[in-house]
C-alpha angles and dihedrals in degrees: 000000000000116000138195125197113199126196121187117199125196124210133182141183123304111286091249091058093052127192122321125203093244090056119110107251116237127164098253118345115187115250110241094240091056132076100235129192103283097090088051092050092049091047090052090060087077091076089065115105093198107060093158096123140088116251121212122186115201113206115214130187128197092218139030096230093062098043095106092052091046094053093048092049095051093043091057092050091048092050089048098044106027113141132223091275119091103273127202126182115211123186145139097304087052091046092052087057089052092050089047090051090051091049092051089055095046094251100122090133086076095055096084090055091056106067136137091217124099130014097269093050090048091051091048090053086049086061091039090055088052090050094049089050088056089239126162090206135041117202109197118202131165126232093241092067136096127209112226101156112082087199097052096114092048090054093042091058100034095096107016113117095008138100117260119181091337093314124114103221113219101152127040124183124203125190140230133258111213124222088265090060095251131115091213121087110251102191130135114264114223124212093248091062094067089102094035105037103158093158092061093044092049095049093049089051092048094048088052099044104026104033099042128071152281103071096231118040139150111272135202092208140045136191109231089210096059107037133129115204129188121223091237086065105035091048090059104029123047134187109268107251091203095068115087099204137348083063090151097058091041088056089052089053090047092052092046089054087056095050099261125129128219115216129198121214108205092202091055102091138152132191111252119200107164122180114245115282105251096207126098121254093254091057092048090050088050092054091049089050093052092052099043095042088052094046093050091049088050093054090047095051099049114127129213105254132159111274096012126112120216110229125201132192089257090060087061097062126215093326121065095357097071091061092052100058134105092273093061095108092045089051089051098048095044096047094046094049090054091046089049090052087049090054090044094057085057092048090242105152097176090055091051093050095048091050088057089053088053089056089051087057092062 
């Protein structure tokens, strides 16, 4: 079985230049003048016993004017830290050639679907890379992760493409181990989060799905940086390019709508050591609002069609289901009012104004 592992890596302007409003928003892109985590991730691949796979590194920039610098930076890291596995680097110069090929063959209509901008587009290029490699399986990993389990690939491929308890397994999710050694999120819960407590919902969902047996079970959530997807699924269901973030769970929902189940393997873990997110709380909340409002609308506008399965918020468990219910608008309003009060107590007028904008998005 031919396998392609794909690792996207996100890079932004030099730290001294900061973030510009026109830049694409990612959780924690590495500044061009820093080392980042990609080299560490690549070096950790040496622990794997099974290296019988192709490795593709996708280079992503937060801004068009730094793409050449980003491509050069990533290329040097890949050359220095490339593991034993066959490794390919793919970025904007390579994507331009793909676009040119499509144009030459009168297939320009596909060009907007193949872009290195936005989480969903990047994930689709992960799948596209596996397709170009002729692989049956795509293993999606992120650059802020560290392989610690020598048998990771054996576990990743153990169920994929096979029948398990009368289910044809075409998608397997693993999970993250945080720097403290736990899969639960151990972060301080601020008072304003009482109406938007993602941390609590996620932890309750993790305890139910990850901690409890059996080893392989259907899951309502998936981590995009630890996912195994079979060709029979990724050739039929894409990541939705219209969603700005949360593309992993959105993909799960899309798959469910087309009758495909996602399973979580509670032995398939990877260490996740992400840099701190540089964006203010109001922006993080705004990105969540975009994704959850989008998802709720997607669920509400489903049509009854042959071969399609209607999915509800209740089908999506504690997380993300709790954020897709009828009280979504109320949650957004109350949480942003409380966050605005928090900003007001610090005399942060911009923070207050941005929270008010968040409320209007509801």
